[in-house]
N, C-alpha and C positions, 0 to 999 in steps of 0.2 A: 662318482667313484671316490672312495675314501680309503686310504690305507696308511699304515704307520710303520715306523722302525725305531727301536731303542738306540739312541745315540750314545748315552752314557748313564751309569749308575754310580753315585758317589755317597759316602757318608759325610754328613754336614759337620764342618768344624765349628767350634764356638757356638754350639746350640745347647740351650738349657735342657731341652727334651731330645733324646736320641732320635735322629731323623735321617731319612734317605732323600737325596736329591736325584730325581730321575728326569733325564732329558729325552723327550720323544718328538720325532719329526713326523708331522701328519701331512700327507699329501692330499690335497683337496682339488676337485675340479673347479673350474672358473665359475660354473653356474651354481655353486653351493656357498651359502653364507652361514658360517657357524654362529649360533646364538648363545648357547650355554654348554659348558663342558664340565664334566665331573669325572673322577677317576677313583678306582679301588685297587688296593694291593692285596694279593692273596699269596698264601704259602704254596709250596709244591703239592701239598695234599689238599689244596682248594679250601683252606680256612681263611676267612677274612682277617687281615692284619691291620689295615688302616684305610682311611678315606681322605682324598685330597681334592682341593679345588685348583685345577691347573691354571696357569697364567701364561700368556704369550710373552716370551722374554724380550723380543725385539720386533719391530714392525715387519709385517710380511710384504715383500716387494711385489708389486703387480703393475697396475695401470693407473696409479694415482687416484683410485676410487676407494674410499673407506666406508665400509658398511658393517655394522655389528662389531664383532671383536677381531675382525681381520680385514686386511686390504684385499679387495676382490676385483678381478679383471672383468669388466663388462664391455663387450664390443658392440659397436653400432652395426657391424656386419654379422648377421645371424648365420651366414653360410661359412664363417671362418671356422677353422679346426679348433677343437677343444684344447685348452691349456690347463696346466696345474699350477697351484701355488703350494708353498711349503710353510706350514705354521710350526715354529719350534716351541712347543709347549714345555714348560718346566713343572714338574710335580714334586711337591714336598710332602712326604709321608712321615708323620710322627709315629714313633713306635713305643708302645708301652712295654714294661718288663715282661708281661705275659706274652706279648707278640714276639719279642726277642728270644725268650726262652723256647717258644714253639719253633721258630726258625732254626735254632740250634738243635733241638730234638730231631726235627725232620732231616736236617743236614747230616746228622750222624748216622742216619739209616741209609744214606746214599753211599754206594761203594767207594766213590772218589771223594766223599765228604764235601762236595760242591754245594753252594747255596743257590737254589733255583727259585726265582720270584715270578709271579704272574700279575699282569696288569689288565684291567678292563677299563677302557676309556669310552665314556658315553657322550655322544655329541648330539645335541638338539640343533637342527639346522633348517634353513630355508632353501629350498631348491627352486631355481628360476627356470621355468619352461617357456619357450618362445612359441607363440601360436598366432599366426597371421600378423607377424611383426609386433605383437604386443606380449609383454611378459606376464606369465601366470606364476603365482607363488604357492608352494606347497610346503607345509611344516612336517618334518620327518625326524626320526631319531636313528642314529647308527651307533652300534657298539663294536669296538675294536678290541680284540683279545691279543695280548702280546706276552711272551715269556722271555726271561733273561737269566742266564746261568752265570754265576760268579765263581770262578775256580777256587778251590779250597785255599790255595796259597794266597790269593788276593784277599779272600774273605778274612783270613787269619791276620795277615799283615796290615791291610789297608782299612778294613771295616771294624773288626772286633775292638781295637783300642778306642776308636772314635765313638763307638756305640755303647761304651761302658761295659763291655763284656769281659774285661780283664785282658790278659795276654796269654798266649799259648806258647809252649815250647814245641818245636817240630823235630821229631826224631826220624832220621833216615836210616833204615836197616836194610842192607842188601838181602834179597830173598834167598840167596843160595841156589842150589841146583835142583831143588824139589825132588831129591832122590828118595825121600820117605813119603811116598804118595798117600799111604793110609793116614799119616799124620795130617797132611794138608787137606784131605777129605773131611776129617773130623773138624778141622779149623774152619773149613767152608761152611759146615753145618752150624758151627758156633756163630759165625758172622750172620748167617740167615736168621738165627734165633735173636741176635742182637737187633736186627732190623724189625723184629716183631716185639721188641722190648721184653723178651722172655729171659730174664737174668739167670734163672735156674738152669734152663736148657743150655745157655752159653757156658756156664761153669761146669755142667755135666759133660759137655763135649770137650772142653779144655782138659778136664780130668782124664777123659779117655785118651786124649793126645799124650798126656804125661805117662799114663800106664803103658801105652804102646812104646814110647821112647825109652822108658825104663827097661822094658824087656829087650829092646835092641842093644842098649849099652851093656846090659848084663850078659847077653849072648856073646857079644864080641870080646869083652875084656874079662869076664868072669866076676863072680860076686865077691871075691877076695882081693880084687885088684885095686890099686890106688886110683885109677881112672874112674872106676865105678863107685867106690866108697867115699872118696874125698872130692875129686873134681865134680863128678856128677851128683853124688849123694848129698853134698852140702847145699846144692841148689834145689834138687828135687825134694829132699826131705823125706820124712816118714811119720807115721802116726797122724797126729793132728797138726803137725808143723810143716813148714815148707810149702812148695807148690802143690804137692799131693794133698795134704791136709786142708789147705786153703780152699781148693776147688771142691773137695769132698763136703765142705760146709753146706753147700747148696742142698745136698741130699739129706742132711740131718737137722734142718731148721726146726721142723715140727717136733722131733724127738728132744732137741735141746730146750725148746719152749716148755715141754712137759717135765723132763727129767734132769735138765742141766747137763753139764759136761765137765769132766775132770774134777768132780766134787764141788763144782760151783753152779749156782743157779742165777738167772738174770731176769729182770722184768720182761714180760712177754713182748712188750712193744719195742724193746731194744734188740730182740733176736730176729734179725732180718738180713737179707742181702738186697742191694739196690743196683741201679744202673752203673754206679761208680765201681762196684765190685766186678761187674761183668766187663766193663770197659778195661779195667786194669788186667783182668784175666786174659782178655784177647791180646793185649799188647805184650804181656809177658810170655804167652804161649808162642807167639811168633818168634820171639828171641830164643826161647827154649828149643824150638824145632831147628832153627839155624845152628845153634850151638851143638846140638846132637848130631846134625849132619856133618859138621866139621870134625867132631870127635871121632865119628865112625870112619872118617877118611884117614885117620892116623893109624900107624902100625900098632898092632896089639902086643 
């Protein structure tokens, strides 16, 4: 019987190549002798990120019998009950820029922005079988699959700086009362589109949120009010400017490539929207919904 548990996952300090140090405890029956161990690191979407050759960090305590790469308990009494030993393996996974970028891309599709890593530990071992008081040896291989989730806050604060991914600023925005259910439904669709890397669908849904909110503010305060024209209007904008025009850009990319906009033309390769636009649209839309909910609670 072989099974494992992840003891810890850390970003290595003072490493030339960005690396993760993973501690895994492997529980092994006394009649199993590990011979060779290898490990692979996968992303949450099952893409290979790195390969490691684990090492035993400290001697495995047993019955003073040392065989192979672990201390193994061998009893003279074949009728004695089975015992387990624990081998504390350390895995060092070096991560390329491409691997780190992929972890970040997959993490951002997760609703909580957590980083989930998967490990496969392959163990070639010799199993000792007792027959008529004589040991028989059988060579076998066992694979252990293990996953570990690093919470978003830990990833950003403890891993990102050491892995050379720069630094993040964390914005905490109270969600409000969710009184504008239609706006939150559009936002939910935008977040689903972001998880599919569909930037246009993200911005189209964010635009729909803005149009709905604009109608709510106009209905409550009137289109000649200070609240609608100045407080709300300077944020929401009009034409090609402000929140409205910015998110409308996604629907006009092909037309701008062909005909330009505002009397200006651009190189076709420059006319695009990317993940950065979609990410910014999502963040700003959340702020806008909350702001609108609070405005609507004021007296007209």
